[in-house]
C-alpha positions as CSV (number, residue, x, y, z in Angstrom):
1,M,146.5,103.6,285.0
2,K,145.0,103.0,281.6
3,K,147.3,103.4,278.6
4,L,146.3,106.0,276.0
5,A,145.2,104.7,272.7
6,S,147.6,105.4,269.9
7,T,145.4,107.7,267.9
8,W,146.4,110.8,265.9
9,Y,144.5,113.0,268.3
10,N,146.3,111.6,271.4
11,M,149.7,111.8,269.8
12,A,149.1,115.5,268.8
13,I,148.1,116.3,272.4
14,V,151.2,114.6,273.9
15,L,153.5,116.2,271.4
16,T,152.0,119.6,272.1
17,V,152.4,119.2,275.8
18,I,156.0,118.1,275.3
19,A,156.7,121.1,273.1
20,I,155.2,123.6,275.6
21,V,157.2,122.2,278.5
22,A,160.4,122.2,276.5
23,G,159.8,125.7,275.2
24,A,159.1,127.0,278.7
25,G,162.3,125.3,280.0
26,L,164.3,126.9,277.2
27,A,162.8,130.3,277.9
28,Y,163.6,130.0,281.6
29,V,167.2,129.1,281.0
30,N,167.5,131.9,278.4
31,S,166.1,134.4,280.9
32,I,168.6,133.5,283.6
33,T,171.7,133.4,281.3
34,K,171.1,136.2,278.8
35,D,172.7,138.9,281.0
36,T,175.7,136.8,281.7
37,I,176.1,136.0,278.0
38,A,175.9,139.7,277.1
39,Q,178.5,140.6,279.8
40,I,180.9,137.9,278.5
41,K,180.4,139.1,274.9
42,K,181.1,142.7,275.9
43,E,184.3,141.7,277.8
44,N,185.4,139.6,274.8
45,E,184.9,142.6,272.5
46,E,186.8,144.9,274.9
47,Q,189.7,142.4,275.0
48,A,189.6,142.0,271.2
49,I,190.0,145.8,270.8
50,K,193.1,145.7,273.0
51,D,194.5,142.7,271.1
52,V,194.0,144.0,267.6
53,L,195.4,147.5,268.5
54,K,198.3,145.8,270.3
55,D,197.8,148.0,273.4
56,N,196.4,146.8,276.7
57,Q,196.1,150.4,277.9
58,V,194.3,151.7,274.8
59,K,191.8,154.5,275.4
60,I,188.8,154.6,273.1
61,T,187.6,158.2,272.5
62,K,184.8,157.6,270.0
63,T,182.5,154.7,269.0
64,E,180.2,155.0,266.0
65,E,178.3,152.8,263.5
66,V,179.2,153.1,259.8
67,D,177.7,150.8,257.2
68,G,176.8,148.2,259.7
69,M,180.3,148.2,261.2
70,T,181.2,149.4,264.7
71,V,184.2,151.7,264.6
72,Y,186.2,152.4,267.8
73,S,188.6,155.3,267.5
74,A,191.5,155.3,269.9
75,E,193.3,158.3,271.5
76,N,196.5,157.5,269.6
77,G,194.9,157.6,266.2
78,S,194.5,153.9,265.7
79,V,191.1,152.4,264.9
80,A,189.4,149.0,265.7
81,V,186.5,147.9,263.6
82,K,184.0,145.2,264.4
83,A,183.1,144.0,261.0
84,V,181.2,141.3,259.0
85,D,181.3,140.4,255.3
86,P,179.0,142.8,253.6
87,Q,177.9,140.1,251.3
88,N,177.2,137.7,254.2
89,A,178.7,134.9,252.0
90,S,180.8,133.0,254.4
91,F,180.5,129.2,254.1
92,G,179.1,128.7,257.6
93,G,177.0,131.9,257.9
94,D,178.0,135.1,259.7
95,L,181.7,135.6,260.4
96,T,182.3,138.5,262.8
97,I,185.8,139.9,263.2
98,M,187.6,142.8,265.0
99,V,190.3,144.4,262.9
100,G,192.8,147.0,264.1
101,F,194.5,149.7,261.9
102,D,197.2,152.1,262.8
103,K,196.8,155.8,261.8
104,E,198.3,155.1,258.4
105,G,195.6,152.4,257.7
106,K,198.0,149.5,258.1
107,I,196.5,146.3,259.6
108,L,197.9,145.9,263.2
109,G,195.9,142.7,264.0
110,Y,192.6,141.0,264.0
111,S,190.5,138.7,266.1
112,V,187.6,136.4,265.1
113,L,184.7,137.2,267.4
114,E,182.0,134.8,266.1
115,T,182.2,132.1,263.5
116,K,180.1,129.0,262.5
117,E,182.8,127.8,260.1
118,T,183.7,124.1,259.8
119,P,186.3,123.2,262.5
120,G,189.6,122.3,260.9
121,L,188.8,124.2,257.7
122,G,187.1,127.7,257.7
123,A,187.6,128.0,261.5
124,K,191.4,128.3,260.7
125,A,190.7,132.0,259.9
126,G,191.6,132.8,263.5
127,D,195.2,131.8,262.9
128,W,195.7,131.6,259.1
129,F,195.9,135.4,258.4
130,Q,198.0,136.3,261.5
131,E,201.6,137.3,261.4
132,G,203.7,134.3,260.5
133,G,200.7,132.5,259.0
134,K,200.6,131.3,255.5
135,G,198.2,134.1,254.4
136,S,199.3,136.8,256.7
137,I,197.6,140.2,256.3
138,I,199.4,141.9,259.2
139,G,201.2,145.0,258.0
140,M,199.2,145.2,254.8
141,T,197.1,148.3,254.0
142,P,193.8,147.9,252.2
143,G,193.7,150.1,249.2
144,V,197.4,149.9,248.8
145,N,197.8,146.1,248.9
146,N,195.3,143.9,247.0
147,I,193.8,142.1,250.0
148,T,192.0,139.4,248.2
149,V,192.8,135.8,247.7
150,S,195.5,134.9,245.1
151,K,193.0,132.9,243.1
152,D,191.2,136.2,242.4
153,G,194.4,138.1,241.6
154,G,195.1,139.2,245.1
155,E,198.1,139.1,247.4
156,V,196.8,136.7,250.1
157,D,196.9,132.9,250.1
158,A,193.5,131.4,250.9
159,I,193.0,128.9,253.7
160,T,193.6,125.4,252.2
161,A,190.2,123.9,251.1
162,S,188.3,127.0,252.4
163,T,188.4,129.6,249.7
164,I,184.8,130.7,250.4
165,T,185.6,131.5,254.0
166,S,188.9,133.2,253.0
167,R,187.0,135.5,250.5
168,S,184.4,136.4,253.1
169,F,187.0,137.1,255.8
170,L,189.0,139.4,253.4
171,R,185.8,141.2,252.3
172,A,185.2,141.9,256.0
173,V,188.7,143.3,256.4
174,N,188.3,145.5,253.4
175,A,184.9,146.7,254.6
176,A,186.3,147.4,258.0
177,H,189.0,149.6,256.5
178,A,186.4,151.4,254.3
179,S,184.2,152.1,257.4
180,A,187.2,153.4,259.4
181,F,188.1,155.7,256.5
182,K,184.5,157.0,256.3
183,T,184.5,158.0,260.0
184,G,187.1,160.7,259.4
185,A,189.5,158.7,261.5
186,D,193.1,159.7,261.1
187,V,193.7,157.2,258.3
188,E,196.1,158.5,255.7
189,T,195.7,156.1,252.9
190,S,194.6,157.6,249.6
191,A,192.2,155.0,248.5
192,T,190.1,152.1,249.9
193,Q,189.2,148.9,248.2
194,Q,186.1,146.9,249.0
195,N,185.6,143.5,247.3
């Protein structure tokens, strides 16, 4: 077999063929895995709702979209909100969380659903703000407590060396509360704060 001459034209043809074959392969893999990925994502969100509302038997009575957030109202008056930073200003890009509030608007829990933050730094958001964590927000009420980082005059300690992610996370929490309040959910706080 004769070797192809190393010309610009031949290289362009070979690279085009490689790109087409690789693209077709990726499209095929995507087509056979997209339903499975969607099912896993749905199951993770359902589990996150139970986790943040601290109730494995929770019954969701209403789901609605408010300001780009998905609000899940539970039978017992608690609310879970799938939220993102409205400014989309996290260090690694989108940061998606699920936050649970009791009927008084107090934070019951949260779960990080998606993040592209730096491992060991911004990715610590999954634990940092939990009960017992250095910057715990559990039990706080947006609008009553100043749920911003202490560097900005707030009540929450930022993740060490990851203030940008901390700000983004806390903006998402405040936006989640504001969205829950707008739904007419049985949230009894008198004011909401969105930073």
